[in-house]
N, C-alpha and C positions, 0 to 999 in steps of 0.2 A: 295568498303569498305565505302565510304562516305555516300552512301544511307543507308547502314546497320546501321551505327552509328546514322544517322538522325532518322531512324525508331525506334531504341532502345531509343534514347533521347525522342522522342515524346511519346512513350509508357510509359516510366518511368515518364514523366511529368504528363500524364493522371493518372497513378497509384497514384502518390503523391497527385494530386488534389482529387481523390476519397477518399484517406485516410484522407485528411483534411476535406472533407465533412462529412465523418463518425464521425470524432472527434467533429465537430460542433453539430451533432445530439445527442451526448452523454451528459448526465448530468455532469456538472462540479462538481467534488468531492473535499472536503477539507480533506486531508489525513495527518495523523501523522505517520511518518516513524521513528520507534525507532530501531536504528541499530548503533552498535559501529564501524563497519568496514567501513572506509571512501570510499573505492572503491565501495562497495555495495551501500553506501549512494549516491554516485555520479551517478552511473549507473541507479539505481532505480528511483531517483528523476528526472534525466534527461528524462527518458522514460515517467514517469507519467506526468511531466510538458509538454512534447512534445505533448501528446494527450489531453492536456487541463485542467489537474487537478492542484489544489493548494497543495503544499507539504511543510510541516514543518518537520524538522529533529530534533530528540533527540538522543544524543549519549549514553544514558544509561536509565535505568528504572526510576530513580529519576527525571531526566530531562523530561522524557515522562509524568510522573505524574504531574509535575508542568505545562507543556504546556497543558495537557488535562484539568486541572482544570480551565485554563484561556481562553480556546477557545472551540468552538463547532467543532467536527470532524465527518464526515460521516463514516469514517473507520480508524482503527488503524492497521498498519502493524508492528508487534512486534517481534523483535529478542528475543530469549530465553536466550542466554548466553551473558550477558553484565556486565560491571563493576558497582560497587556501589550498584545497585539494578537490579536483573535479571528480565527477562520478565514475569516469572511466578508470582513473588511477585508484580510487577508493575500492572499486570492485576487484581490481587486480590484487590489491593488498588483502582484501577479505578472502579471496580464493587462496592466496598463499597461506594465510592463517588457518583456513580450513584443512589444508593438506597436512598440517602438523597435528591436528586433533586425532585422538585415538579412534573415535567412532566414525570418522570420515564422512559425517553427514554434510551434504551439500544443501545450503539454504537457497531457496528460490529468490532470485533477484530480478526485478523488473525495472527496466529503464523508463523514466518519465522525462520526456523532452520534446522540444519543438523543432530542433534543428539537427540533432546528431544523426549520423548514418546508422541505420539498423545493423548493418554488418559489423561496424566498428563496435557496437554494444555487445553483440554476440561474441565477437573475437576477444573482447575484454573479459568475458566470463559471465555475462548476463544471460538469463534464461528467456527473457521476453522483453517486449517493447510496447509502450503505450504512448501514442502521439498526443501532445498537448495541442489544443485544449481537449480534454476528455470529459466524458460524462461520469460523474461519480458512481452511478449505478453500474458502469462497466467493470468496476473492481470485482463485483461478484462473479461476472463471467470469467475474468482473468483467474480468480481464485479457484473456480470450478475447473477451468482448463488444466490447472496444475494439481488438481485433486486435493486442494487445501481445505475445502469445506464440503 
């Protein structure tokens, strides 16, 4: 049993090393996570930080808009149903803000939701859609689809 545990431990360590090497190869993204559920905030930000990204958290659409106006983000992960200002309204305001910028860079915004209509999200100005519950590993696929990493 000792040899088996040693073999498992060695293989696990190799796996972790390979994952760390993959993370180093990835572009480090600055991400705004707009989410009111603290458990989802913790899990998502932990995973994204673990693979090397910088994550800022906003608890509602209004806070997301304030943070967006004061920092550059590579991607915004936006919950739809939040207090004070929902994700749909926040994205509309973000897109208005972006049209006034000199460089006219459009930030990728991905909706994170359980109930919202995909077309409503796209019509509001979002670039993509992730249905909750989602696997945290799916973020890499999303980021690759938008050529962010």
